[in-house]
C-alpha positions in Angstrom: 0.0 0.0 0.0 2.9 2.3 0.8 4.4 1.8 -2.6 1.0 2.6 -4.2 0.7 5.9 -2.3 4.2 6.8 -3.3 3.5 6.0 -6.9 0.3 8.2 -6.9 2.1 11.1 -5.2 5.0 10.8 -7.7 2.7 10.8 -10.6 0.9 13.8 -9.2 4.3 15.6 -8.8 5.3 14.7 -12.4 2.0 16.0 -13.8 2.3 19.2 -11.8 5.9 20.0 -12.7 5.3 19.1 -16.3 3.0 22.2 -16.5 5.8 24.7 -15.7 7.0 25.0 -19.4 3.4 25.9 -20.5 2.9 28.3 -17.6 6.3 29.9 -18.3 5.4 30.3 -22.0 2.1 32.0 -21.2 3.9 34.2 -18.7 6.5 35.2 -21.3 3.7 36.0 -23.8 2.1 38.3 -21.2 5.5 39.8 -20.4 6.1 40.5 -24.1 2.7 42.2 -24.4 3.5 44.4 -21.4 6.9 45.3 -22.7 5.5 46.1 -26.2 2.8 48.4 -24.8 5.1 50.2 -22.3 7.6 50.6 -25.1 5.1 52.6 -27.2 4.4 54.9 -24.2 8.1 55.4 -23.5 9.0 56.0 -27.1 6.2 58.5 -27.5 7.3 60.3 -24.3 10.9 60.4 -25.6 9.7 61.8 -29.0 7.6 64.5 -27.4 10.5 65.5 -25.1 12.9 65.5 -28.1 10.6 67.9 -30.1 11.3 70.4 -27.3 15.0 69.6 -27.2 14.7 67.8 -23.9 16.2 64.5 -22.9 14.0 62.0 -21.0 15.5 63.0 -17.7 15.1 66.7 -18.5 11.4 66.2 -19.4 10.8 64.2 -16.2 12.5 66.9 -14.1 10.4 69.6 -15.8 7.2 67.7 -14.9 8.2 67.1 -11.3 9.5 70.6 -10.6 6.7 72.4 -12.5 5.0 73.6 -9.3 1.7 72.3 -10.7 0.6 69.3 -8.5 -1.1 67.6 -11.5 2.0 67.8 -13.7 4.2 66.8 -10.8 2.1 63.7 -10.2 2.1 62.9 -14.0 5.9 63.2 -14.0 6.2 60.8 -11.1 3.8 58.3 -12.7 5.7 58.6 -16.0 8.9 57.9 -14.2 7.3 54.8 -12.7 6.2 53.7 -16.2 9.7 54.1 -17.5 11.2 52.2 -14.6 8.7 49.4 -15.1 9.5 49.2 -18.8 13.2 49.0 -18.1 12.8 46.3 -15.5 10.4 44.2 -17.6 12.6 44.6 -20.7 15.6 43.4 -18.8 13.6 40.5 -17.4 12.4 39.6 -20.8 15.9 39.7 -22.3 17.2 37.5 -19.5 14.4 34.9 -20.0 14.8 35.0 -23.8 18.6 34.5 -23.6 18.5 31.7 -21.0 18.6 28.0 -21.8 15.2 26.3 -21.6 15.9 24.7 -18.3 17.7 27.8 -17.0 14.6 29.9 -17.3 13.1 28.3 -14.2 15.7 30.0 -12.0 15.2 33.4 -13.7 11.4 32.9 -13.3 11.6 32.0 -9.7 14.0 34.8 -8.7 12.7 37.6 -10.9 9.1 36.9 -11.8 6.8 39.9 -11.8 4.0 39.3 -9.2 1.3 41.0 -11.2 2.1 39.2 -14.4 2.4 35.9 -12.5 -1.0 36.4 -10.9 -2.6 37.4 -14.2 -1.1 34.4 -15.9 -2.3 32.0 -13.2 -5.8 33.3 -13.4 -6.2 32.2 -17.0 -3.8 29.4 -17.1 -5.0 26.2 -18.8 -2.9 23.0 -18.3 -1.5 21.5 -21.4 -0.1 18.1 -22.2 3.7 18.3 -22.2 4.8 17.2 -25.7 8.2 19.0 -25.7 11.4 17.6 -24.4 11.4 20.3 -21.7 8.0 19.2 -20.6 9.0 15.6 -20.4 12.2 16.5 -18.4 10.1 18.5 -15.9 7.6 15.6 -15.6 10.4 13.1 -15.0 12.1 15.4 -12.5 8.9 16.0 -10.6 8.0 12.3 -10.6 11.5 11.5 -9.3 11.5 14.2 -6.6 7.9 13.2 -5.5 8.9 9.6 -5.3 12.0 10.3 -3.3 10.4 12.9 -1.0 7.4 10.8 0.0 9.6 7.7 0.3 11.7 9.5 2.8 8.7 11.0 4.7 7.0 7.6 5.0 10.2 5.7 5.8 9.6 5.8 9.6 6.1 4.5 9.2 6.7 1.3 7.3 8.2 -2.0 8.3 11.0 -3.3 6.2 10.5 -6.2 3.9 12.9 -8.2 6.0 10.8 -7.7 9.1 7.6 -8.8 7.3 9.3 -11.9 5.9 10.6 -12.8 9.4 7.1 -12.7 10.8 5.9 -15.4 8.3 
């Protein structure tokens, strides 16, 4: 019975981890969309500033120091948009340049909480038909097997003990 429970748990872990490549792909699609949209806003801001002979920094400083609370607030929010664009662009570049299995570390350490939550809300599991999906499934199965075997070890009798009783 113990081996059956371990097998079921390991299968569950394999199926669960096999979904990471699909989730990560959907996350990257959302990330790409966010970067594309923010890029349009930042490029337009830079163009508008350039028409008046201003750099991005000069234009932001002019907004913030205008003395008008509305313009000052708009300058701060535009600065936040630019910072988010730069962060997400860098994050996207790191994910795009990483090896398939290396993206998991980048995702874990750098993922954007808003994009992750939004991706999870619409995520639909998919059958892993890629090599990467199979590797994650096999890894999850193996880790699940090992983990539950170790956790249940104190609760089972050894085969030698059972044979000795018969």
